[in-house]
N, C-alpha and C positions, 0 to 999 in steps of 0.2 A: 894332075897325076901326083899322087902322094909319094910313092916310093917304087923303085924298080929293082927286081931281083932276078939274077940269072943263075939258077941252080944247075949244076952239072949232073946229068943222069947217064948211066951206062945201060945200054940195051944189049941183050944177048941175041945175036943173029947167028944161027947155026952154032958153031963152037967159038966164034970170035966175038969179042966185045966191041961195041961201037959207042963212042962218046957222043952225047946229044946235049946241046944247050937249049934250055927252055927259058923263055922270057916271061916273067910274071910281073904284073903291075898291081900294086896295092892301091885301091881307090875306094871312094864312097859308092855305095850301091845307089841305083836309080830305080824308079818304078819298072823300067824295062827289064831289069835284072831279076824280078820277082820269080818268074817260072823256073829259071835255072838255079836260083838260090833255094827255092823250095825243093827242087830235086836233090841238091847236095845235102840239105837239111834232113831229108828222109833217110839218108845213110846213118846219121848219128841217132835219129829217132829209132830206127830199127835196132841199133846196138842197145839202146836203153831198154827197149821192149824185151830183148833177149835176156838181158842181165837183171832187170827189175820189172817183170811183167805186172807186178802188183800195183805199180805206180804209173806206168806209161801206157798210153793207148797205141794199139797196132793200127797203123794207117797204111792202107795199100795204095792209095792214090796220092802222090806228092802234091797234086793240085789242092788238096785239102789244107795245105800249109800256106797257100798263097795269100789269103786274107790277113793272116798274122803278119807275114813279111811285108805286105803292102802297107800296113799300118806302121811297121817299124821303120821302113825306109823314108817315110814322110813325117815321122815323129820329131818334134822339136828337141826332146831331151834324150833321144836315142841316136846312135850312129851305127850303121852297118858298114863294115869294111869288107872288101872283097879282094881275093887274090885271083887275078884274071890272066889267062894266057891268050887272050883275044878270041879263042874259039871255045873256051871252057872256063867256068868258075871252079877253081881247084881248092879254095879255102875261103873261110869267112869268119868274122867276129862280130858279135852283137854287144855293144856297150851302152850303158845308161849313165848320164850325168845325174848324180844324187847330191842332195844338200840337206844338212840337218842344222836347225837352229839350236843355239844353246838352250838348255833347260836345266832344271834343278840337278839332274843326274849327270848329264853329258855336256861336253864342250861342243861348240859348233864344228861341223866338218863338211868338207866338200870332197867328193871322190868320184871315181869312175868305177862302176860295177860291171864286171865282165860276165854277162849272162851266158854267152855261147862263144866257143872258138872251136873250129873244126877244119881239118885238112883232109881232103879225100885220100883214101888208102894208097892210091898210086903215087901220090906226091909227098907222103910222109918222109921225114928226115931229108927233105930237100932244101930246107931253109924257109919254107913258106910260113910255118908257125912262128918262127923267129921274126920274120919280116912283119907279120901281123902284130906281134907284141911290141915291136919298135914303134909302129904307128899308134898303138894304144897308149904307149908311154908319152908320145908327143901330144896326144889329145889330153892326157891327164895334166900336163904342166908340172911346174916345180913344186907347187904347194898342195897337190892333190894326191891322194893315195889311190891305188887300184885294189879292189877287193873282188873276191869270187868265192864260189863254193863248188865243190866237186864231190861226186859219189865215191863212197869208200872203196868200191871194187875197181875204180878207174885208176889203177896204179900207174899206167902210162902217162895220164894227165898229171898225177902228183909229181912224177919225176920231171916232166916238162916244166911245170910251174916252179918247182924248187930250183931247177937249173936257171930259171929266169929271176931268181931272187925272192920268190914268195915264201913266206913262213906261216905256219899255223898260228892263228891268233885266238881262235875259239873253236869249240866243237859243238855240233848239233847232235843231240842224242834222241833217239825215238824209242818208245816202248809200245809194242803192239798189244792192244787190249782184246782183239778178237781174232 
C-alpha cells in the first residue's frame, strides 16, 4: 500500500447535507485492474474526442483499451498508479521512467514522464489528484524531474499542474497544412 487518503465529501440528502468519508488507497495497478482501468480511461478519452476530434479516436467499448493497459501494468519502465476505494478505481496515473545519455547537444537526464493522470468526475477536488502527484514525486526521487505535456484547451489541467509546482519549459507548435 503506497498511500492512503480520506477525502471528506458532502452529499445532499433532501435539503440536509451529510458528511461522508471515503477511503482511497494509492497503489500500483495489477493485471486484474485492467478492465476497471480501461473503463475509467474511456472517460478521459471521450473528453479528448469531444475537444480534439481531429486527433483522437472515438471508442465506444472501453474493452478496446484493455490491451494497452495490460502492456502498461506489466512494463518494466512504466508505472500505473491507482486511486482505489475498494469497490471502484476513481483515479489513475501513468508514468514512464526515461533516461537520456549525454550527447553533443544535451546533458544526461533521468526523469519521470507523466503520460496520463485522471480523476473521475465524481471525485474531483477530493484530494485524489494531489495524492497521485505525491506518489509520482516519490517515484521520481531527489535527482529526477517530472515532465508532462497537456493540450492547450485543458485549462483545468494547467491550473492543477501549476498548483503542484510545474512550470512551462517549452512549447510545441503545430501548423496544419491540409
